C-alpha positions in Angstrom: -0.1 0.4 0.1 2.9 2.3 0.7 4.8 1.8 -2.3 1.7 2.4 -4.4 0.9 5.5 -2.7 4.4 6.9 -3.7 4.4 5.4 -7.0 1.3 8.0 -7.4 3.1 10.4 -5.7 5.8 10.0 -8.8 2.7 9.8 -11.1 1.0 13.1 -9.9 4.3 14.9 -10.1 5.6 14.1 -13.2 1.9 14.9 -14.7 1.9 17.9 -13.2 6.0 19.0 -14.2 4.4 18.0 -17.9 6.5 14.9 -17.9 6.1 11.8 -20.0 7.9 8.7 -19.6 9.7 8.9 -23.4 11.3 12.5 -22.1 15.0 12.4 -21.5 16.0 11.8 -17.8 14.6 14.7 -15.5 15.4 14.9 -12.1 13.2 15.1 -9.4 13.5 15.5 -5.2 11.9 13.3 -2.8 12.4 15.0 0.9 10.9 13.3 4.1 10.6 14.4 7.5 11.4 10.6 8.2 14.2 9.1 9.7 16.0 6.4 7.9 16.0 3.9 10.8 11.7 4.0 10.2 11.1 0.8 8.7 7.7 2.6 7.5 9.6 4.7 5.2 11.5 1.6 3.2 8.6 1.2 1.6 8.3 4.9 0.4 11.8 4.5 -0.5 11.2 1.5 -2.6 8.5 3.1 -4.1 10.7 6.1 -5.4 13.5 3.9 -6.8 11.2 1.3 -8.2 9.8 4.7 -10.2 13.0 5.6 -11.3 14.0 2.4 -12.5 10.7 2.2 -14.7 11.0 5.8 -16.3 14.6 6.3 -16.6 14.2 9.7 -14.6 16.5 10.2 -11.7 14.9 10.5 -8.2 17.3 12.0 -5.7 16.1 11.2 -1.7 16.7 12.6 1.7 15.4 11.9 5.1 15.5 14.9 7.9 14.2 12.8 11.1 12.4 16.0 12.0 14.4 18.3 11.7 12.7 21.0 10.3 15.7 23.7 8.8 16.9 21.0 7.3 14.3 19.9 5.2 13.7 23.6 4.4 17.1 24.0 3.1 16.7 20.5 1.3 13.8 22.3 -0.7 16.2 25.2 -1.6 18.9 23.2 -2.5 16.5 21.2 -5.0 15.2 24.4 -6.5 18.7 25.7 -6.8 19.7 22.7 -8.9 16.9 23.2 -11.1 14.6 20.2 -10.5 12.0 19.1 -12.4 9.7 18.9 -9.9 10.0 18.4 -5.7 8.0 15.7 -3.7 8.1 16.5 0.5 6.3 15.9 3.7 5.2 18.5 6.0 7.2 17.9 9.0 5.4 20.9 11.0 2.1 22.5 10.2 3.0 26.2 7.9 6.9 25.1 8.0 7.0 24.8 4.5 5.1 27.8 3.2 7.9 30.0 2.0 9.9 27.6 0.5 7.0 26.1 -1.3 5.9 29.4 -2.7 10.1 29.7 -3.8 9.7 26.7 -6.1 6.6 27.5 -7.4 8.1 31.1 -8.3 10.5 29.2 -10.3 8.5 27.1 -12.2 8.8 23.9 -9.9 6.0 22.0 -9.2 5.6 20.6 -5.6 3.5 17.7 -4.3 2.8 17.0 -0.6 2.7 13.6 0.3 2.1 11.8 3.5 1.4 14.4 5.9 -0.7 17.1 4.6 -1.0 20.6 5.5 -3.3 23.3 3.9 -1.1 26.1 4.5 1.3 25.8 1.5 0.4 26.2 -2.0 1.2 22.8 -3.2 0.5 21.6 -6.5 -1.2 18.5 -4.9 -1.6 16.4 -2.2 -1.1 12.6 -2.2 -2.1 10.7 0.7 -4.2 9.7 3.4 -7.0 11.7 5.6 -5.1 11.9 8.7 -7.8 14.1 10.6 -10.0 11.4 9.4 -8.0 8.8 10.5 -7.3 9.9 14.1 -11.0 10.2 14.3 -11.8 6.8 13.2 -9.2 5.4 15.8 -10.7 7.1 18.7 -14.3 6.2 17.8 -13.0 2.5 17.5 -12.1 2.8 21.1 -15.2 3.9 22.1 -17.7 1.7 19.9 -15.9 -1.5 21.0 -15.8 -0.7 24.7 -12.1 -0.3 25.4 -12.9 3.3 26.2 -15.4 5.2 28.6 -16.1 8.5 30.0 -13.5 9.7 32.2 -10.6 7.6 30.6 -7.2 7.8 30.0 -5.4 7.3 26.7 -1.8 7.5 26.2 -0.4 8.8 22.7 3.1 8.2 22.5 4.7 9.8 18.9 7.7 10.0 17.3 8.3 14.2 17.0 5.6 15.8 18.9 4.3 18.6 17.0 4.6 17.2 13.7 1.9 17.4 11.2 0.9 14.1 11.0 0.5 13.5 14.8 -1.3 16.8 15.0 -3.7 16.1 12.4 -4.2 12.4 14.3 -4.8 14.1 17.4 -7.1 16.8 16.3 -9.5 14.1 14.5 -9.4 12.1 17.8 -10.2 15.4 20.0 -13.5 15.1 18.1 -14.4 12.1 19.7 -12.7 11.9 23.0 -13.6 15.3 24.4 -17.2 15.0 24.5 -16.9 12.4 26.6 -14.5 13.9 29.1 -11.9 11.5 27.9 -8.3 12.7 28.7 -5.2 12.1 26.7 -1.0 12.6 26.7 1.1 12.9 23.9 4.4 12.0 24.7 8.1 12.2 23.0 9.6 8.9 21.6 11.9 10.2 19.2 13.4 8.7 16.2 15.7 6.5 17.6 14.4 2.8 17.5 16.3 2.3 20.9 15.1 5.3 22.4 11.6 4.7 21.3 11.4 1.4 23.0 13.0 2.6 26.5 11.1 6.0 26.8 7.2 3.6 26.2 8.7 1.2 28.7 9.6 3.7 31.3 6.1 5.4 30.5 3.8 2.4 30.7 5.9 0.9 33.7 5.3 4.3 35.4 1.6 4.9 34.6 0.2 1.5 34.3 -2.5 1.8 36.3 -4.1 5.1 35.1 -3.9 3.9 31.1 -6.9 2.9 29.7 -5.8 2.3 26.1 -3.0 3.5 23.8 -2.9 5.2 20.5 0.7 4.9 18.5 0.6 8.7 16.7 3.1 6.8 14.3 4.3 4.2 12.9 7.7 3.7 15.1 5.9 3.4 18.2 2.9 1.4 17.2 6.0 -0.9 15.7 7.5 -1.2 19.1 4.6 -2.5 20.9 5.4 -6.1 20.9 9.0 -5.7 22.4 7.9 -2.9 24.9 4.8 -4.9 26.2 7.7 -7.9 26.8 9.7 -5.2 28.7 7.2 -4.3 30.9 5.9 -7.4 31.4 2.4 -7.0 29.7 0.5 -9.4 28.3 -1.6 -8.8 24.9 -4.8 -7.5 25.5 -3.4 -6.0 29.0 -4.0 -2.5 27.6 -6.1 -2.0 24.2 -3.6 -0.4 21.3 
């Protein structure tokens, strides 16, 4: 699914740039707020590599591990290099407004993927509606009796304040706030070992008050089995 999503990003960007598969080699830039240690990004990266191989075009990729200035400079570097097109995530809400405007002024199309942000003037967005995703997670917990009025939900995330978690939390809030369900978003970082350690420490210290967990990112959700094992929890002890 993620590989297909990125192939869709490339196709959208190519069409926006007026590129056809028969044209001579052109260069596109794939710019992510994620980290190279995050397993989910290997699927997106594979999509980029497959598209480049299939079309003969060049895709230059970079990870920025939640470093907003670094990601902004990567877009500016792509502009300076005369990119035929750029696809980029949004690391923080509104953080890409200026650089996207600079790219558009230079005649370079920019497609937003994975983390939507309506503030910049993107040519297009390819990905899911994260507000709806967050709402569906919260509604599932309520509808299936996993949480009720007055309960507490733990929400670890790799980068607090990043667009993906912000949008998901907005959706969650629409379900939880009317029921008086409270939650806490905690910083797990983008380092895999640190993710496991921080999550284990948090759940050990707060086990008695946690009614459920919603992981706002893939590294935290992908670490649940190892965290549960380290904390001595059984599957189902805390709904996830």
